[in-house]
C-alpha angles and dihedrals in degrees: 000000000000115000122188119221104212104207101135131073137068119292137175116260096256092051092050093049091049091049093051089046093055099048112289110165115200113227095021117156116266094240139033107204123200110184128159094325097322117113118185144144118248122199114203119214136160120245092275098030118123132202121254116236088255090055092049089052090050090052089050091050089051092052092047092051092048096249124141113248120185130184113204130186104192145023090252090054090052092048088051090054091053093047089050091056087054091052092054091059 
């Protein structure tokens, strides 16, 4: 399972208020991946993209909670992540 976390994008004020009230976490990773017993957060960036301060804080919270967090910069890198999970089985 790959679940997107739709934090980005422009929204009207009411939608933004509703999203925040129902658990929006600023800086949350783009994806939650559940694969063969592995559960982790994946942030997608371009080759030159940088994490915002909120994204770095989310990464730190994941690490403190013992949750895997990966930053990937290409489809090939994401595919390699999934293959590495298969190799660990």
